Backbone bond lengths (Angstrom), bond angles and torsions (degrees), N, CA, C in turn:
res aa  C-N    CA-C-N  psi(-1)  N-CA   C-N-CA  omega(-1)  CA-C   N-CA-C  phi
1 X - - - 1.441 - - 1.533 107.92 -
2 X 1.306 116.80 131.26 1.463 120.03 179.42 1.513 109.99 -89.20
3 X 1.302 113.22 139.47 1.459 119.00 179.14 1.520 110.15 -85.80
4 X 1.284 114.69 167.86 1.462 121.10 178.12 1.528 109.79 -61.37
5 X 1.311 117.35 -40.00 1.466 122.52 -179.66 1.539 110.14 -63.28
6 X 1.312 118.74 -43.46 1.466 122.36 179.33 1.532 110.65 -63.00
7 X 1.303 116.06 -42.68 1.465 120.34 178.98 1.530 110.74 -62.37
8 X 1.312 117.09 -45.06 1.465 120.91 178.79 1.526 111.31 -63.87
9 X 1.334 117.66 -39.51 1.464 121.06 177.60 1.527 111.52 -63.12
10 X 1.317 117.00 -40.42 1.471 120.83 178.30 1.528 110.90 -65.10
11 X 1.323 116.68 -42.78 1.465 120.25 178.13 1.525 111.26 -63.79
12 X 1.315 116.46 -40.35 1.457 120.67 178.12 1.523 110.62 -63.55
13 X 1.309 117.62 -43.83 1.467 122.10 178.38 1.522 110.63 -60.08
14 X 1.329 117.04 -45.99 1.467 120.79 178.27 1.524 111.80 -61.67
15 X 1.320 116.73 -41.25 1.464 119.52 -178.48 1.529 111.43 -67.67
16 X 1.333 117.35 -30.20 1.467 120.13 177.35 1.525 111.88 -74.60
17 X 1.317 117.91 -27.40 1.464 121.45 178.84 1.525 112.69 -83.59
18 X 1.319 117.91 -21.82 1.466 121.81 -176.75 1.527 114.14 -54.01
19 X 1.335 120.13 -44.54 1.472 118.71 -179.60 1.526 113.65 -58.85
20 X 1.321 118.62 -24.98 1.463 120.89 178.61 1.516 112.57 -66.46
21 X 1.313 117.22 -22.94 1.455 121.25 179.96 1.521 110.60 -60.74
22 X 1.313 117.16 -40.00 1.462 121.34 -176.39 1.523 113.12 -93.24
23 X 1.324 118.25 -4.54 1.456 120.80 -178.18 1.511 110.58 -76.44
24 X 1.309 114.55 160.43 1.443 120.43 177.08 1.503 109.30 153.42
25 X 1.304 116.44 -178.44 1.454 122.24 179.00 1.520 108.55 -84.94
26 X 1.310 116.84 102.17 1.462 120.51 -175.49 1.527 112.77 -64.10
27 X 1.315 118.16 -26.48 1.469 120.09 178.19 1.519 111.59 -67.72
28 X 1.320 116.49 -25.55 1.454 119.54 178.50 1.517 111.86 -109.10
29 X 1.323 115.48 3.39 1.463 121.83 174.77 1.528 111.83 58.86
30 X 1.318 116.36 43.07 1.451 119.91 -179.96 1.522 109.67 -119.70
31 X 1.299 117.05 123.37 1.451 122.35 173.79 1.518 107.85 -127.76
32 X 1.294 117.18 178.14 1.457 118.25 179.42 1.518 111.64 -71.55
33 X 1.327 117.55 -42.49 1.457 119.94 -178.04 1.531 114.36 -127.43
34 X 1.329 118.05 -18.47 1.461 118.31 -175.64 1.524 110.94 -143.89
35 X 1.307 115.47 158.78 1.450 121.83 177.36 1.530 107.13 -112.29
36 X 1.315 116.82 116.05 1.462 120.90 -174.70 1.518 112.09 -87.69
37 X 1.319 117.42 -44.83 1.451 120.82 179.77 1.522 109.31 -159.40
38 X 1.311 115.70 173.05 1.452 121.94 -178.30 1.529 108.02 -141.10
39 X 1.321 116.58 148.81 1.459 121.17 176.96 1.527 107.55 -104.55
40 X 1.343 116.26 121.72 1.457 122.22 -176.53 1.526 110.30 -133.86
41 X 1.318 115.73 159.35 1.457 121.26 168.44 1.524 106.16 -88.96
42 X 1.332 116.82 126.13 1.458 122.05 -175.00 1.531 109.68 -102.00
43 X 1.334 114.93 129.49 1.461 121.64 177.66 1.523 106.84 -113.94
44 X 1.326 116.03 121.77 1.456 122.70 -175.67 1.520 110.14 -97.98
45 X 1.326 115.80 127.65 1.465 122.32 177.36 1.521 108.31 -116.41
46 X 1.309 116.29 126.01 1.459 122.22 -179.46 1.524 108.23 -114.12
47 X 1.320 117.17 118.62 1.461 121.52 179.53 1.528 111.80 -105.10
48 X 1.334 117.28 15.71 1.452 121.64 176.76 1.531 109.00 -83.68
49 X 1.320 116.47 162.25 1.462 120.83 178.55 1.528 111.46 -89.09
50 X 1.318 116.13 22.34 1.460 122.49 179.44 1.526 108.79 -150.50
51 X 1.312 117.30 157.89 1.466 118.76 178.94 1.529 111.55 -71.66
52 X 1.326 114.68 156.70 1.451 120.68 173.23 1.528 107.91 -126.73
53 X 1.321 115.84 150.32 1.458 120.45 -179.48 1.523 108.94 -144.11
54 X 1.338 116.18 175.28 1.472 120.99 -175.04 1.527 110.34 48.98
55 X 1.325 116.20 46.37 1.462 120.24 178.30 1.524 107.25 -80.03
56 X 1.326 115.32 121.16 1.465 121.54 -175.33 1.524 110.50 -122.16
57 X 1.321 115.44 128.27 1.459 121.86 172.51 1.515 105.86 -108.40
58 X 1.336 116.73 112.84 1.469 122.49 -176.66 1.529 110.72 54.85
59 X 1.303 117.30 44.07 1.469 125.67 178.30 1.521 113.42 69.14
60 X 1.342 117.91 7.85 1.459 121.65 176.80 1.521 109.68 -104.80
61 X 1.311 117.13 133.10 1.456 122.50 -176.81 1.521 111.50 -66.55
62 X 1.330 116.59 126.72 1.461 120.64 174.97 1.521 111.36 -118.90
63 X 1.328 117.93 14.67 1.448 120.20 169.94 1.511 116.72 112.41
64 X 1.331 112.23 -161.80 1.461 123.63 178.86 1.522 107.32 -133.45
65 X 1.326 116.35 162.19 1.458 119.74 177.46 1.519 109.49 -150.91
66 X 1.326 115.57 138.23 1.457 121.19 175.47 1.514 110.32 -72.50
67 X 1.320 115.31 177.26 1.460 120.60 177.59 1.522 109.51 -63.26
68 X 1.357 116.36 161.81 1.464 119.19 -174.97 1.523 111.74 -52.02
69 X 1.304 112.92 150.61 1.460 119.78 -173.75 1.517 109.79 100.76
70 X 1.314 117.55 -42.12 1.456 121.90 175.54 1.502 109.29 -128.39
71 X 1.321 116.62 27.07 1.455 120.91 -169.35 1.493 117.35 -95.34
72 X 1.329 118.33 45.69 1.461 118.82 177.57 1.514 110.20 -114.93
73 X 1.313 115.93 137.33 1.450 122.06 172.87 1.518 107.72 -131.59
74 X 1.327 117.97 146.60 1.463 121.67 -178.61 1.529 109.00 -125.49
75 X 1.331 115.77 135.05 1.454 122.35 174.34 1.525 106.05 -130.67
76 X 1.334 116.61 125.28 1.462 119.72 -176.43 1.523 111.52 -97.05
77 X 1.326 115.23 153.13 1.457 121.75 174.17 1.505 115.15 64.49
78 X 1.324 117.88 43.26 1.463 121.87 -179.69 1.530 108.94 -90.38
79 X 1.327 116.56 126.82 1.462 121.27 176.28 1.521 108.28 -85.02
80 X 1.327 115.34 120.72 1.463 121.50 -177.13 1.531 108.37 -118.55
81 X 1.332 117.55 120.82 1.464 119.67 178.59 1.533 110.80 -75.15
82 X 1.300 116.16 154.04 1.463 120.33 175.10 1.527 108.98 -74.22
83 X 1.325 115.56 151.92 1.454 120.88 176.55 1.519 112.28 104.85
84 X 1.317 114.80 -150.46 1.465 122.43 -176.30 1.531 110.88 -64.40
85 X 1.324 116.60 136.46 1.460 122.59 178.91 1.529 109.43 -116.79
86 X 1.319 116.36 143.89 1.456 121.86 175.74 1.523 107.87 -114.85
87 X 1.324 116.58 125.68 1.455 121.89 -179.45 1.530 109.04 -122.97
88 X 1.336 116.29 125.68 1.464 121.48 176.17 1.523 109.03 -130.23
89 X 1.347 115.85 156.63 1.461 121.84 175.91 1.515 109.28 -153.98
90 X 1.325 115.23 157.83 1.464 121.51 177.48 1.513 108.68 -109.90
91 X 1.330 114.82 142.45 1.464 120.70 -179.11 1.524 111.36 -83.60
92 X 1.314 115.57 135.49 1.464 122.13 173.97 1.516 108.61 -113.32
93 X 1.302 115.67 -172.29 1.464 120.57 177.69 1.506 111.07 142.16
94 X 1.328 116.16 179.65 1.464 120.65 -179.48 1.529 111.63 -61.20
95 X 1.315 115.45 149.83 1.470 121.25 178.67 1.535 109.98 -51.68
96 X 1.319 115.45 133.15 1.459 121.43 177.99 1.521 114.43 89.34
97 X 1.320 117.92 -6.63 1.461 120.17 179.53 1.528 109.45 -69.51
98 X 1.313 116.37 137.84 1.468 121.35 -178.21 1.522 111.14 -58.85
99 X 1.325 115.85 134.83 1.447 121.62 175.68 1.516 115.60 85.25
100 X 1.329 118.63 -0.21 1.470 119.99 179.61 1.521 110.63 -53.36
101 X 1.328 116.04 131.96 1.453 121.36 178.69 1.517 114.65 82.49
102 X 1.322 117.33 -7.20 1.461 121.15 -179.51 1.530 109.68 -70.78
103 X 1.338 116.63 137.33 1.461 121.42 177.69 1.526 109.23 -95.42
104 X 1.322 115.46 127.82 1.456 121.68 179.07 1.524 109.55 -114.18
105 X 1.317 115.81 150.63 1.456 123.03 175.62 1.519 107.29 -118.36
106 X 1.332 116.93 139.40 1.463 120.35 178.84 1.526 109.85 -53.64
107 X 1.330 116.09 130.14 1.463 121.70 -177.15 1.526 112.37 -73.73
108 X 1.311 116.54 -27.72 1.461 119.86 -177.02 1.526 110.70 -94.92
109 X 1.311 114.82 164.01 1.459 121.14 179.39 1.528 109.16 -80.72
110 X 1.330 115.96 130.91 1.463 121.63 178.54 1.515 108.29 -115.32
111 X 1.335 116.85 129.69 1.464 121.65 -179.71 1.520 109.43 -137.85
112 X 1.317 114.87 144.16 1.457 122.13 170.26 1.517 107.33 -121.19
113 X 1.302 116.30 126.85 1.451 121.13 179.47 1.527 109.39 -120.72
114 X 1.304 117.71 152.86 1.468 120.51 -178.05 1.525 114.03 -53.20
115 X 1.331 117.82 -32.83 1.464 119.61 -179.70 1.528 112.57 -67.91
116 X 1.340 117.96 -16.38 1.470 121.58 176.59 1.527 111.44 -91.78
117 X 1.320 117.38 1.59 1.462 121.87 -177.70 1.538 109.13 -120.56
118 X 1.339 118.31 72.75 1.457 118.66 175.97 1.530 110.86 -64.76
119 X 1.329 117.96 164.49 1.467 121.01 -175.46 1.532 114.83 -56.73
120 X 1.342 118.03 -29.57 1.467 119.98 -176.70 1.527 114.11 -85.69
121 X 1.334 118.83 -2.33 1.467 121.71 -178.20 1.524 110.15 -72.87
122 X 1.335 115.92 130.25 1.466 121.77 178.96 1.531 111.99 -126.42
123 X 1.339 116.90 -15.46 1.466 120.80 -174.68 1.518 111.53 -125.18
124 X 1.328 114.57 149.08 1.457 122.49 171.72 1.522 106.96 -123.04
125 X 1.318 116.39 116.55 1.464 121.12 174.60 1.517 108.70 -87.53
126 X 1.336 116.36 124.19 1.462 122.02 177.05 1.520 106.52 -109.26
127 X 1.321 116.80 113.67 1.462 122.77 -174.37 1.523 109.35 -110.15
128 X 1.339 116.73 120.65 1.465 122.75 -178.26 1.528 108.15 -107.90
129 X 1.339 116.63 125.14 1.460 122.51 -174.79 1.531 111.82 -107.95
130 X 1.338 116.53 156.95 1.476 120.99 -176.69 1.533 114.68 -62.13
131 X 1.324 118.42 -23.41 1.466 120.23 -178.81 1.531 112.72 -83.91
132 X 1.342 117.02 7.68 1.461 120.62 177.81 1.514 113.70 87.74
133 X 1.317 117.48 5.72 1.452 120.53 176.61 1.531 109.36 -98.55
134 X 1.321 115.62 168.92 1.460 121.04 179.22 1.522 108.31 -145.21
135 X 1.314 114.85 167.02 1.459 120.91 -179.79 1.524 108.22 -142.72
136 X 1.334 116.32 140.51 1.458 122.19 176.30 1.521 107.72 -111.41
137 X 1.332 116.40 126.77 1.462 120.87 -179.16 1.527 108.99 -132.29
138 X 1.334 117.11 126.06 1.457 120.84 179.02 1.523 109.94 -91.94
139 X 1.348 114.98 155.63 1.456 119.87 -177.16 1.528 109.94 -158.61
140 X 1.338 117.28 145.17 1.463 119.35 174.96 1.535 111.77 -77.57
141 X 1.332 116.35 -18.84 1.467 122.24 -178.50 1.527 109.53 -121.57
142 X 1.337 115.79 168.02 1.464 119.75 179.21 1.531 109.03 -52.43
143 X 1.333 117.44 124.21 1.468 120.51 -173.56 1.529 113.19 -69.96
144 X 1.298 113.54 155.12 1.461 123.52 175.55 1.527 108.42 -104.43
145 X 1.325 117.29 166.13 1.467 118.99 174.05 1.531 110.42 -57.02
146 X 1.319 115.60 149.28 1.465 120.25 179.95 1.534 109.19 -72.97
147 X 1.338 117.31 158.85 1.470 119.18 176.29 1.531 111.86 -56.26
148 X 1.314 116.94 -41.15 1.474 120.53 178.41 1.524 110.73 -64.33
149 X 1.331 116.71 -41.48 1.461 120.89 178.13 1.517 112.50 -64.76
150 X 1.320 117.24 -38.31 1.472 121.37 176.66 1.525 110.43 -59.45
151 X 1.341 116.62 -42.51 1.472 120.07 178.92 1.526 111.18 -63.55
152 X 1.315 117.00 -42.17 1.467 121.28 178.91 1.521 109.84 -61.73
153 X 1.317 116.96 -45.41 1.462 122.09 -179.53 1.538 110.68 -62.62
154 X 1.333 116.83 -45.48 1.471 120.52 -179.78 1.523 111.35 -64.13
155 X 1.328 116.93 -42.40 1.470 120.61 178.89 1.529 110.55 -56.26
156 X 1.307 116.86 -44.42 1.460 120.96 -177.34 1.523 112.39 -73.59
157 X 1.316 117.08 -47.97 1.454 119.98 -172.38 1.521 114.39 -87.64
158 X 1.319 118.71 -26.85 1.461 119.62 178.85 1.523 111.97 -94.09
159 X 1.336 116.38 -35.01 1.466 119.89 -174.48 1.517 113.12 -114.84
160 X 1.323 117.68 -3.08 1.466 121.79 176.12 1.510 114.84 66.38
161 X 1.318 119.19 24.30 1.467 121.58 -179.17 1.488 111.88 -95.41
């Protein structure tokens, strides 16, 4: 039969070990049981026909990007938590253009899960599309435009649409 004192001692021991569950080298995203966040270099791809600025991933600045064709921005050493991601950006463009300064939020759900972050991943490609959606793509090397972004770029520059 366990006494009240033994039960309390066991609970105390468990509570002292709990913080170790979340410990680990955050730069390599390794913990004993869970992955809380990861540090990545973020490459921003803008497929809009106008510049975007004040681009924020989870309220952290990840840069600015010109209109497609020259629309890449890089921010190094960004800490990205696992789970749901919030991406916002502000519209730029020539004076008088509709929507200038308006802040948009990605319409689709963005998530990063530990299974998408293998040990060799160093980059996160953030792709912003004209329909208000975005895509997050991890890569061990400097990311390239997404297949969807390539189509958008070709439509505009090859076919003028």
